TITI-942642 format. One record per atom (N, C-alpha, C): x negated, y negated, z. Coordinates in steps of 0.05 Angstrom, whole numbers, padded with zeros to 5 digits, always signed. Layout:
residues N
XYZ
...
END
This chain:
residues 396
-03885+01297-02817
-03896+01273-02814
-03896+01263-02846
-03886+01233-02844
-03888+01222-02865
-03911+01200-02873
-03917+01206-02895
-03941+01196-02905
-03936+01180-02932
-03947+01160-02943
-03952+01152-02969
-03964+01175-02985
-03954+01177-03009
-03968+01203-03024
-03997+01205-03027
-04008+01185-03032
-04040+01184-03037
-04050+01186-03005
-04039+01170-02990
-04053+01165-02960
-04048+01187-02947
-04027+01204-02950
-04022+01221-02931
-04048+01241-02930
-04065+01248-02952
-04085+01262-02952
-04106+01252-02940
-04113+01221-02944
-04141+01213-02936
-04132+01195-02913
-04116+01194-02903
-04115+01183-02869
-04133+01192-02854
-04150+01174-02844
-04171+01179-02825
-04196+01183-02836
-04198+01201-02858
-04221+01209-02872
-04235+01182-02884
-04220+01164-02892
-04229+01136-02904
-04252+01121-02882
-04247+01129-02857
-04261+01117-02837
-04291+01129-02835
-04289+01149-02842
-04317+01165-02836
-04336+01162-02863
-04359+01161-02858
-04378+01154-02879
-04381+01171-02899
-04377+01201-02888
-04384+01228-02907
-04353+01239-02909
-04335+01225-02900
-04306+01245-02909
-04303+01243-02939
-04306+01271-02947
-04302+01274-02982
-04276+01260-02993
-04254+01266-02984
-04229+01253-02996
-04228+01217-02989
-04236+01211-02962
-04236+01190-02960
-04254+01170-02977
-04274+01181-02990
-04288+01167-03007
-04281+01164-03035
-04264+01184-03043
-04256+01186-03072
-04230+01179-03075
-04214+01170-03054
-04187+01160-03062
-04180+01129-03046
-04172+01113-03062
-04169+01089-03045
-04139+01091-03030
-04148+01073-03010
-04127+01073-02988
-04117+01046-02979
-04091+01040-02971
-04081+01017-02965
-04071+01017-02935
-04082+01005-02918
-04070+01010-02890
-04045+01004-02885
-04026+00987-02904
-04001+00973-02897
-03981+00999-02905
-03995+01017-02921
-03974+01041-02935
-03982+01065-02916
-03996+01065-02892
-04005+01088-02883
-03987+01093-02856
-03980+01118-02849
-03969+01123-02823
-03986+01146-02811
-03990+01144-02782
-04007+01157-02776
-03997+01181-02749
-04009+01200-02744
-04000+01220-02722
-04005+01199-02696
-03996+01202-02677
-04002+01192-02652
-04028+01206-02643
-04043+01192-02621
-04069+01208-02614
-04059+01229-02594
-04072+01255-02597
-04070+01276-02581
-04086+01296-02582
-04093+01314-02562
-04113+01336-02563
-04096+01361-02580
-04103+01366-02607
-04093+01390-02621
-04112+01414-02618
-04130+01414-02608
-04143+01437-02606
-04169+01437-02590
-04184+01454-02584
-04206+01455-02565
-04225+01447-02576
-04243+01423-02568
-04269+01420-02578
-04290+01437-02570
-04310+01438-02586
-04337+01462-02577
-04345+01456-02547
-04352+01435-02544
-04361+01428-02512
-04344+01428-02491
-04316+01432-02498
-04299+01432-02472
-04277+01458-02473
-04287+01478-02485
-04274+01503-02492
-04258+01512-02461
-04280+01512-02447
-04265+01523-02414
-04249+01503-02400
-04256+01482-02400
-04244+01459-02386
-04218+01451-02396
-04215+01446-02427
-04191+01437-02438
-04176+01455-02452
-04179+01484-02443
-04162+01506-02465
-04129+01504-02450
-04127+01493-02425
-04101+01495-02414
-04087+01471-02427
-04103+01449-02435
-04090+01424-02445
-04080+01425-02475
-04100+01441-02488
-04095+01441-02514
-04073+01459-02529
-04066+01445-02555
-04043+01460-02567
-04053+01486-02575
-04038+01511-02574
-04054+01534-02587
-04055+01528-02614
-04077+01551-02624
-04086+01551-02651
-04066+01564-02669
-04058+01551-02689
-04042+01563-02708
-04052+01557-02735
-04060+01579-02748
-04084+01568-02765
-04079+01583-02797
-04091+01578-02813
-04092+01587-02843
-04114+01598-02850
-04116+01623-02861
-04143+01631-02871
-04146+01622-02897
-04172+01603-02908
-04177+01591-02928
-04202+01601-02935
-04197+01616-02962
-04220+01631-02977
-04244+01608-02981
-04269+01614-02988
-04286+01597-02995
-04282+01576-03020
-04272+01593-03045
-04263+01579-03068
-04242+01554-03056
-04219+01563-03041
-04205+01539-03036
-04219+01520-03024
-04233+01527-03006
-04246+01506-02986
-04264+01485-03000
-04277+01500-03023
-04298+01482-03039
-04288+01467-03063
-04259+01473-03066
-04249+01462-03087
-04227+01442-03085
-04210+01438-03107
-04188+01421-03104
-04166+01425-03084
-04163+01458-03083
-04139+01462-03066
-04138+01460-03038
-04167+01445-03030
-04164+01441-03004
-04147+01418-02994
-04144+01402-03017
-04126+01375-03015
-04102+01381-03006
-04085+01402-03022
-04064+01409-03014
-04056+01424-02988
-04079+01440-02982
-04082+01456-02959
-04081+01436-02931
-04094+01409-02938
-04094+01390-02915
-04069+01376-02911
-04055+01374-02936
-04029+01362-02932
-04010+01378-02923
-04009+01402-02925
-03996+01429-02915
-03998+01424-02882
-04021+01419-02874
-04026+01418-02844
-04016+01391-02833
-04019+01371-02847
-04008+01347-02836
-03980+01347-02830
-03964+01361-02848
-03936+01362-02848
-03922+01389-02829
-03941+01403-02822
-03930+01426-02807
-03943+01435-02781
-03931+01456-02774
-03947+01458-02742
-03979+01473-02749
-03990+01475-02771
-04013+01485-02774
-04033+01461-02765
-04054+01475-02747
-04072+01451-02738
-04100+01468-02735
-04106+01488-02753
-04133+01497-02752
-04137+01516-02781
-04157+01516-02794
-04165+01534-02813
-04186+01553-02811
-04184+01576-02817
-04208+01599-02822
-04223+01602-02845
-04245+01591-02849
-04258+01586-02870
-04282+01607-02873
-04278+01620-02903
-04304+01638-02901
-04334+01626-02905
-04347+01631-02885
-04374+01617-02888
-04392+01641-02906
-04385+01670-02895
-04398+01690-02909
-04370+01710-02916
-04368+01713-02944
-04344+01733-02942
-04354+01761-02950
-04336+01783-02958
-04344+01807-02960
-04364+01812-02995
-04368+01792-03003
-04390+01790-03024
-04414+01787-03019
-04425+01780-02994
-04444+01767-02980
-04457+01743-02988
-04439+01730-03007
-04444+01698-03015
-04434+01680-02993
-04450+01660-02994
-04446+01637-02972
-04432+01615-02980
-04414+01600-02964
-04400+01576-02969
-04416+01558-02977
-04443+01552-02967
-04453+01531-02976
-04486+01535-02976
-04510+01524-02983
-04536+01524-02981
-04545+01528-02955
-04562+01553-02953
-04566+01555-02920
-04595+01553-02922
-04603+01548-02894
-04631+01546-02888
-04642+01574-02874
-04622+01593-02872
-04630+01619-02860
-04646+01632-02876
-04670+01643-02864
-04691+01655-02885
-04681+01678-02902
-04670+01696-02887
-04655+01717-02898
-04635+01710-02921
-04620+01695-02915
-04602+01684-02938
-04616+01678-02960
-04637+01663-02959
-04656+01653-02983
-04668+01676-02996
-04679+01695-02978
-04691+01721-02991
-04678+01733-03008
-04651+01736-02997
-04632+01755-03019
-04616+01741-03036
-04620+01714-03042
-04605+01701-03063
-04575+01693-03055
-04571+01698-03027
-04541+01687-03020
-04535+01657-03023
-04558+01642-03019
-04555+01614-03027
-04553+01604-03059
-04552+01626-03078
-04553+01619-03104
-04522+01624-03118
-04507+01632-03098
-04477+01638-03107
-04458+01623-03083
-04465+01594-03079
-04450+01582-03055
-04427+01570-03069
-04407+01564-03047
-04380+01551-03061
-04380+01523-03062
-04395+01512-03046
-04392+01483-03042
-04426+01472-03030
-04425+01449-03041
-04454+01433-03033
-04444+01411-03017
-04418+01404-03015
-04413+01385-02992
-04398+01391-02972
-04408+01411-02954
-04395+01421-02933
-04386+01404-02911
-04409+01385-02910
-04406+01366-02884
-04381+01351-02887
-04383+01338-02916
-04361+01322-02922
-04328+01334-02924
-04330+01359-02927
-04302+01371-02921
-04294+01380-02895
-04317+01382-02876
-04317+01383-02847
-04304+01361-02838
-04316+01340-02843
-04308+01314-02830
-04277+01309-02843
-04270+01318-02864
-04242+01312-02874
-04228+01324-02853
-04232+01350-02845
-04216+01369-02833
-04219+01351-02803
-04237+01346-02793
-04237+01331-02768
-04219+01308-02764
-04222+01293-02792
-04205+01267-02792
-04175+01274-02791
-04172+01297-02801
-04138+01305-02796
-04134+01323-02776
-04150+01319-02756
-04145+01336-02731
-04141+01371-02739
-04158+01379-02755
-04160+01406-02765
-04180+01423-02751
-04179+01440-02739
-04202+01457-02721
-04210+01476-02742
-04243+01474-02744
-04251+01488-02761
-04262+01512-02753
-04254+01539-02760
-04266+01563-02754
-04282+01576-02773
-04310+01586-02772
-04321+01601-02791
-04320+01627-02788
-04312+01636-02808
-04309+01663-02814
-04330+01682-02827
-04344+01698-02813
-04371+01715-02821
-04369+01744-02824
-04364+01753-02848
-04366+01784-02849
-04393+01795-02845
-04391+01813-02831
-04421+01827-02821
-04431+01854-02836
-04414+01874-02832
-04423+01899-02844
-04420+01903-02872
-04396+01889-02885
-04394+01896-02913
-04404+01870-02927
-04431+01878-02936
-04447+01856-02947
-04461+01868-02968
-04452+01874-02995
-04461+01886-03013
-04489+01870-03026
-04485+01846-03024
-04513+01827-03029
-04537+01835-03015
-04532+01833-02987
-04553+01840-02967
-04557+01877-02971
-04541+01892-02975
-04547+01920-02977
-04566+01925-03005
-04556+01908-03024
-04576+01913-03051
-04603+01902-03045
-04603+01883-03037
-04629+01868-03032
-04647+01877-03009
-04630+01886-02990
-04654+01901-02962
-04643+01926-02966
-04651+01948-02986
-04643+01972-02976
-04646+01986-02952
-04668+01972-02942
-04686+01990-02910
-04661+01974-02893
-04644+01963-02897
-04616+01953-02874
-04593+01969-02882
-04592+01985-02904
-04566+01988-02916
-04564+02022-02907
-04536+02030-02915
-04534+02058-02913
-04540+02073-02938
-04550+02099-02933
-04564+02113-02956
-04547+02140-02957
-04554+02147-02984
-04540+02175-02994
-04556+02194-02978
-04543+02218-02968
-04560+02238-02957
-04576+02252-02974
-04569+02251-03003
-04585+02265-03022
-04610+02250-03031
-04614+02225-03019
-04638+02213-03025
-04634+02199-03052
-04609+02192-03060
-04608+02180-03090
-04605+02151-03092
-04605+02141-03067
-04598+02115-03065
-04583+02103-03045
-04568+02081-03051
-04552+02068-03031
-04525+02085-03033
-04516+02091-03007
-04485+02099-03001
-04467+02075-03008
-04446+02089-03019
-04424+02066-03032
-04394+02078-03026
-04375+02059-03018
-04352+02066-03014
-04331+02073-03037
-04308+02076-03033
-04286+02084-03053
-04287+02065-03074
-04295+02038-03073
-04294+02019-03093
-04325+02015-03103
-04340+02030-03099
-04364+02027-03110
-04383+02000-03094
-04376+02001-03065
-04393+01976-03050
-04406+01982-03037
-04430+01975-03038
-04457+01984-03012
-04448+01966-02987
-04457+01982-02963
-04450+01973-02939
-04476+01974-02925
-04479+01950-02912
-04503+01952-02890
-04499+01969-02869
-04524+01980-02859
-04525+01995-02833
-04520+01980-02806
-04493+01983-02793
-04487+01976-02774
-04504+01980-02742
-04516+01999-02746
-04536+02008-02726
-04565+01992-02723
-04566+01977-02746
-04591+01961-02755
-04583+01931-02739
-04603+01928-02719
-04600+01901-02705
-04606+01878-02718
-04613+01882-02742
-04627+01860-02762
-04597+01849-02776
-04581+01867-02782
-04556+01860-02794
-04538+01839-02777
-04542+01842-02750
-04521+01826-02732
-04539+01805-02723
-04566+01804-02727
-04578+01783-02720
-04580+01763-02747
-04576+01770-02768
-04570+01751-02794
-04540+01737-02791
-04523+01750-02787
-04498+01745-02779
-04502+01721-02757
-04514+01726-02735
-04517+01709-02712
-04531+01680-02721
-04554+01684-02740
-04564+01666-02749
-04549+01643-02768
-04531+01663-02782
-04513+01641-02799
-04489+01627-02781
-04481+01642-02761
-04460+01624-02742
-04473+01602-02731
-04501+01608-02722
-04510+01584-02707
-04517+01560-02727
-04516+01567-02749
-04522+01540-02769
-04495+01535-02775
-04475+01544-02779
-04443+01533-02779
-04440+01517-02763
-04448+01523-02733
-04438+01509-02713
-04452+01481-02716
-04475+01482-02722
-04492+01457-02724
-04481+01441-02745
-04472+01451-02767
-04459+01439-02789
-04433+01426-02781
-04418+01437-02761
-04390+01424-02752
-04373+01446-02750
-04371+01466-02751
-04350+01484-02742
-04346+01486-02710
-04322+01492-02707
-04314+01487-02678
-04312+01516-02663
-04313+01535-02679
-04313+01567-02674
-04323+01585-02686
-04327+01604-02684
-04338+01622-02703
-04325+01652-02696
-04319+01662-02724
-04300+01687-02722
-04315+01709-02739
-04319+01736-02731
-04334+01753-02740
-04317+01779-02751
-04323+01786-02776
-04301+01802-02789
-04316+01822-02795
-04305+01853-02803
-04320+01874-02812
-04342+01881-02788
-04331+01877-02765
-04353+01887-02741
-04346+01918-02737
-04356+01933-02758
-04343+01963-02757
-04361+01978-02777
-04360+02001-02781
-04364+02016-02796
-04344+02027-02821
-04353+02032-02836
-04332+02033-02865
-04312+02051-02861
-04290+02046-02872
-04263+02064-02861
-04256+02086-02881
-04278+02100-02885
-04275+02124-02909
-04272+02148-02900
-04261+02168-02921
-04252+02193-02908
-04280+02210-02896
-04276+02231-02885
-04292+02244-02868
-04312+02256-02887
-04303+02268-02910
-04322+02278-02926
-04342+02256-02940
-04329+02234-02945
-04348+02216-02955
-04368+02201-02937
-04362+02200-02910
-04379+02189-02889
-04400+02214-02887
-04395+02245-02887
-04412+02258-02886
-04436+02257-02907
-04435+02242-02924
-04449+02239-02945
-04468+02212-02940
-04464+02198-02918
-04475+02174-02910
-04497+02182-02887
-04524+02164-02890
-04543+02162-02874
-04545+02135-02860
-04546+02135-02836
-04551+02112-02822
-04577+02110-02810
-04600+02102-02822
-04628+02106-02818
-04636+02092-02787
-04614+02071-02784
-04625+02058-02756
-04612+02068-02732
-04594+02091-02737
-04581+02098-02710
-04603+02117-02696
-04602+02109-02669
-04620+02124-02652
-04605+02150-02646
-04625+02171-02636
-04616+02197-02630
-04587+02197-02612
-04567+02214-02618
-04542+02214-02602
-04522+02188-02603
-04535+02166-02617
-04519+02141-02613
-04492+02144-02627
-04468+02138-02617
-04445+02138-02627
-04439+02114-02647
-04418+02117-02661
-04413+02093-02680
-04400+02068-02654
-04387+02079-02641
-04374+02057-02614
-04400+02046-02608
-04417+02059-02594
-04443+02045-02584
-04458+02030-02605
-04457+02033-02629
-04472+02015-02651
-04458+01991-02653
-04431+01993-02647
-04408+01968-02655
-04415+01950-02622
-04414+01963-02603
-04420+01953-02576
-04445+01937-02578
-04468+01948-02588
-04495+01931-02587
-04492+01911-02605
-04479+01914-02625
-04476+01896-02645
-04458+01864-02635
-04439+01876-02623
-04421+01853-02607
-04440+01842-02591
-04458+01854-02574
-04472+01845-02551
-04491+01821-02560
-04507+01834-02585
-04520+01813-02597
-04508+01786-02601
-04492+01793-02618
-04472+01763-02622
-04467+01747-02603
-04453+01757-02579
-04445+01740-02560
-04474+01731-02544
-04489+01738-02540
-04508+01734-02526
-04531+01718-02540
-04526+01712-02566
-04541+01692-02580
-04525+01665-02579
-04497+01668-02581
-04486+01646-02587
-04474+01633-02563
-04474+01653-02539
-04467+01640-02515
-04475+01610-02505
-04505+01604-02514
-04511+01579-02509
-04499+01556-02524
-04491+01559-02542
-04480+01542-02561
-04452+01532-02551
-04436+01543-02530
-04412+01534-02516
-04390+01531-02531
-04391+01553-02555
-04367+01552-02576
-04351+01580-02572
-04322+01578-02576
-04310+01603-02575
-04318+01626-02592
-04328+01649-02587
-04333+01677-02606
-04315+01691-02609
-04304+01698-02632
-04282+01713-02635
-04286+01738-02655
-04270+01756-02654
-04271+01783-02672
-04245+01795-02683
-04246+01794-02710
-04223+01809-02729
-04227+01836-02722
-04205+01851-02711
-04208+01883-02709
-04183+01893-02722
-04182+01920-02726
-04154+01932-02737
-04135+01931-02725
-04110+01928-02730
-04090+01928-02713
-04081+01951-02699
-04092+01973-02706
-04087+01996-02693
-04104+02005-02669
-04120+01984-02666
-04139+01990-02640
-04121+01992-02616
-04102+01976-02618
-04087+01975-02588
-04074+01996-02584
-04069+02012-02601
-04054+02039-02595
-04073+02064-02596
-04095+02064-02608
-04113+02088-02614
-04128+02093-02593
-04128+02119-02587
-04143+02131-02564
-04175+02135-02567
-04182+02136-02593
-04207+02134-02599
-04218+02110-02612
-04238+02110-02627
-04250+02090-02643
-04246+02084-02673
-04220+02102-02680
-04208+02103-02708
-04232+02111-02730
-04255+02122-02716
-04272+02131-02741
-04291+02105-02750
-04283+02084-02737
-04305+02060-02748
-04317+02048-02725
-04316+02057-02705
-04331+02041-02678
-04314+02024-02661
-04292+02022-02670
-04273+01996-02653
-04255+02005-02629
-04261+01997-02608
-04245+02005-02585
-04236+01978-02574
-04210+01978-02567
-04196+01951-02564
-04214+01939-02537
-04220+01951-02512
-04234+01939-02491
-04260+01933-02493
-04273+01941-02511
-04300+01936-02519
-04300+01910-02530
-04279+01899-02542
-04274+01871-02557
-04266+01852-02531
-04239+01860-02521
-04234+01841-02504
-04245+01831-02480
-04265+01852-02473
-04281+01846-02448
-04300+01827-02452
-04311+01821-02476
-04330+01805-02482
-04325+01780-02501
-04300+01781-02515
-04295+01756-02534
-04279+01741-02523
-04281+01711-02537
-04261+01692-02524
-04233+01699-02536
-04235+01705-02559
-04208+01714-02572
-04211+01739-02586
-04189+01754-02591
-04195+01778-02610
-04167+01775-02630
-04174+01782-02655
-04153+01778-02674
-04145+01804-02685
-04123+01816-02674
-04117+01844-02688
-04100+01837-02708
-04108+01853-02734
-04091+01847-02762
-04072+01869-02763
-04047+01856-02757
-04028+01872-02755
-04007+01872-02778
-04021+01871-02798
-03999+01867-02823
-03984+01893-02824
-03959+01888-02828
-03941+01911-02828
-03945+01931-02855
-03959+01919-02878
-03962+01935-02899
-03983+01952-02894
-03998+01951-02876
-04025+01964-02868
-04018+01988-02852
-03992+01994-02839
-03988+02013-02829
-03972+02039-02839
-03980+02059-02835
-03976+02087-02847
-03945+02093-02840
-03934+02108-02859
-03904+02115-02856
-03899+02134-02830
-03881+02127-02808
-03878+02137-02792
-03890+02125-02764
-03905+02108-02773
-03919+02085-02752
-03894+02075-02730
-03897+02082-02704
-03875+02065-02687
-03852+02075-02692
-03849+02102-02705
-03821+02110-02713
-03809+02099-02734
-03822+02089-02752
-03809+02072-02773
-03816+02086-02801
-03796+02090-02817
-03800+02102-02844
-03815+02085-02859
-03808+02059-02858
-03819+02039-02879
-03830+02015-02863
-03853+02014-02854
-03865+01990-02833
-03868+01963-02848
-03876+01970-02870
-03879+01940-02889
-03847+01925-02888
-03826+01948-02885
-03800+01925-02888
-03793+01919-02860
-03809+01922-02844
-03797+01918-02815
-03824+01904-02799
-03826+01875-02811
-03847+01858-02797
-03845+01854-02770
-03817+01841-02765
-03812+01839-02735
-03818+01861-02720
-03808+01889-02727
-03814+01909-02709
-03845+01920-02703
-03851+01917-02728
-03882+01925-02728
-03899+01906-02709
-03896+01885-02710
-03914+01860-02698
-03909+01863-02673
-03883+01863-02661
-03875+01865-02633
-03887+01887-02618
-03880+01912-02632
-03892+01932-02621
-03920+01937-02617
-03938+01930-02640
-03966+01929-02640
-03977+01906-02616
-03965+01883-02615
-03977+01866-02598
-03967+01873-02565
-03944+01888-02566
-03941+01895-02538
-03958+01910-02529
-03965+01932-02545
-03989+01950-02541
-04008+01936-02532
-04019+01916-02548
-04044+01903-02544
-04042+01886-02513
-04020+01871-02509
-04020+01862-02482
-04019+01880-02460
-04007+01907-02462
-04006+01926-02443
-04034+01937-02435
-04051+01937-02459
-04079+01947-02461
-04098+01932-02445
-04096+01903-02449
-04110+01880-02435
-04100+01879-02409
-04075+01879-02400
-04065+01878-02375
-04085+01883-02349
-04093+01910-02353
-04112+01915-02325
-04138+01905-02326
-04149+01891-02345
-04170+01883-02345
-04176+01851-02326
-04196+01848-02315
-04201+01827-02298
-04202+01798-02317
-04211+01805-02335
-04217+01779-02350
-04216+01789-02382
-04194+01781-02391
-04187+01794-02422
-04188+01771-02444
-04197+01774-02467
-04198+01757-02487
-04167+01746-02491
-04170+01720-02503
-04134+01714-02515
-04133+01732-02541
-04106+01740-02544
-04100+01756-02569
-04082+01730-02588
-04098+01732-02611
-04089+01714-02632
-04085+01732-02660
-04064+01743-02665
-04062+01758-02683
-04064+01748-02707
-04073+01762-02731
-04072+01758-02764
-04042+01769-02768
-04031+01749-02781
-04000+01753-02791
-04002+01761-02820
-03984+01774-02831
-03985+01778-02860
-03967+01758-02877
-03986+01743-02897
-03969+01724-02911
-03971+01729-02937
-03975+01754-02949
-03976+01765-02975
-03961+01788-02981
-03955+01791-03007
-03941+01820-03009
-03957+01835-03022
-03951+01867-03015
-03965+01884-03018
-03950+01913-03020
-03956+01932-03036
-03948+01957-03035
-03926+01959-03058
-03920+01986-03068
-03904+01991-03087
-03873+01987-03081
-03874+01991-03052
-03845+01987-03043
-03845+01961-03028
-03843+01941-03036
-03845+01920-03031
-03821+01912-03014
-03823+01895-02990
-03805+01870-02993
-03827+01851-02999
-03817+01828-03017
-03833+01806-03023
-03834+01792-02997
-03857+01786-02990
-03864+01770-02966
-03851+01737-02968
-03827+01733-02963
-03817+01706-02964
-03822+01693-02937
-03813+01666-02937
-03813+01655-02907
-03801+01668-02888
-03782+01681-02894
-03766+01695-02870
-03786+01722-02861
-03799+01734-02877
-03816+01756-02866
-03837+01743-02849
-03844+01725-02859
-03871+01707-02845
-03858+01698-02817
-03836+01685-02816
-03828+01679-02796
-03816+01698-02773
-03809+01717-02783
-03803+01742-02764
-03830+01751-02749
-03848+01754-02760
-03875+01761-02751
-03884+01743-02727
-03884+01718-02733
-03889+01692-02717
-03867+01698-02687
-03843+01701-02695
-03823+01707-02681
-03828+01730-02660
-03836+01751-02673
-03845+01771-02654
-03866+01765-02632
-03888+01750-02643
-03909+01744-02626
-03904+01725-02604
-03883+01705-02611
-03883+01683-02592
-03861+01693-02568
-03841+01713-02579
-03819+01726-02554
-03841+01742-02537
-03866+01746-02540
-03885+01765-02527
-03900+01737-02508
-03899+01714-02516
-03909+01697-02502
-03937+01689-02518
-03948+01700-02541
-03971+01697-02555
-03963+01676-02579
-03973+01653-02568
-03963+01629-02588
-03989+01619-02604
-04009+01633-02609
-04031+01631-02627
-04035+01648-02646
-04037+01640-02673
-04035+01660-02693
-04050+01651-02714
-04062+01669-02736
-04067+01660-02761
-04052+01672-02785
-04044+01662-02804
-04030+01671-02828
-04059+01678-02849
-04051+01700-02862
-04069+01715-02879
-04056+01710-02905
-04074+01699-02930
-04063+01707-02955
-04090+01702-02968
-04097+01725-02983
-04124+01729-02994
-04133+01708-03015
-04111+01692-03026
-04109+01672-03048
-04106+01643-03032
-04100+01649-03005
-04096+01619-02993
-04078+01604-03010
-04061+01620-03010
-04033+01602-03022
-04010+01607-02996
-04000+01588-02992
-03975+01593-02964
-03954+01573-02973
-03929+01584-02969
-03902+01576-02971
-03894+01555-02946
-03888+01535-02953
-03886+01510-02932
-03863+01519-02909
-03842+01532-02927
-03819+01540-02909
-03824+01560-02888
-03849+01573-02887
-03856+01597-02870
-03866+01581-02843
-03865+01550-02845
-03877+01543-02819
-03859+01512-02813
-03862+01514-02789
-03851+01488-02772
-03853+01462-02782
-03841+01444-02786
-03849+01419-02791
-03866+01408-02765
-03885+01387-02774
-03897+01371-02750
-03887+01351-02740
-03882+01354-02707
-03864+01337-02695
-03869+01305-02700
-03849+01291-02696
-03854+01262-02707
-03867+01245-02689
-03897+01242-02690
-03918+01226-02673
-03926+01204-02685
-03912+01191-02705
-03917+01168-02718
-03922+01144-02701
-03944+01136-02709
-03952+01106-02693
-03935+01086-02698
-03921+01074-02685
-03900+01049-02687
-03914+01028-02705
-03896+01021-02722
-03904+00992-02738
-03924+00993-02759
-03930+01021-02768
-03950+01021-02797
-03925+01036-02815
-03924+01022-02834
-03913+01025-02862
-03897+01053-02864
-03887+01056-02887
-03864+01079-02896
-03878+01098-02913
-03858+01111-02921
-03877+01132-02944
-03857+01159-02951
-03867+01175-02966
-03847+01195-02974
-03859+01222-02957
-03839+01239-02949
-03843+01260-02937
-03856+01284-02951
-03875+01295-02939
-03891+01319-02956
-03887+01341-02944
END
């Protein structure tokens, strides 16, 4: 899409009273070029009716700092000029801190509103809406050290009675058997939807992925007699879907990529069928760097992005096929470099993952980079839908 250098970012937002960048930057209508009017995403009230008409979600993960700071401008410009039509935004990340000041009582009690990343979330959401960017609220559930520290009765304890159990990097976790943990996440999700998010995505819907010897030291006080981790997760996602169903918005879950091939629950309570039977969308994290040597017969999975993603998603599709009503599969794809034996993840490696998904008929995906830094050449340009007769400009 071709836009004047400044107007490219503020187009549309200037017409909204709360549009953040529309308020801050001047515009000149004679210098603007606009996209044609079209349905790019599913609106909250029409998820079921319009899903067939809407364009598939192609999203970027946007951390809370990026969304709340100056980086948002460049990310919106990137979406304006490419196939990207959605952002996954951290509402609660794995620190337990929130994106914005919350009215949820638990958040206020534990101080989650004292470490917020932005105080003008409505303006920023208005800006996304003005640019036809679908807003997805990401909420981390079980990995919440802030909640764990401030409400130890909701947390995993050490078997020797010495205090909170912690993982290999000294992070305390909340007890996923405890219904209150899931209700808190649901309350935050309800608030996010009222603020203007179109969809809610839950992450860390699981137990810690720690070695057996470490987990042997962990006590889950809320666990019922004989209750398995799988049953604990099933109960939790049931709470989330039940509470959010009246809102009429898509409810989605991030899950380990290996769930599509695992015969058990991976020791974390996640089983493929448990999610795809109740969710609107499941997001398997099929990052090649996260597969162990020998996975799918590959000596170096991180160096085979196409083969890893294609094989993992083929298994996911096959696993969902027998189900009468299965969730949409929207994979998380790797847009970062990790590991001693790199390859550096350039646009080629990223496009190879997208190609693998699309060859299987999966045309919806999210790119993950923890720093929210993305390479333009990884993405297709946005097709030309410029309104005739409105000025010229530079291509961004």
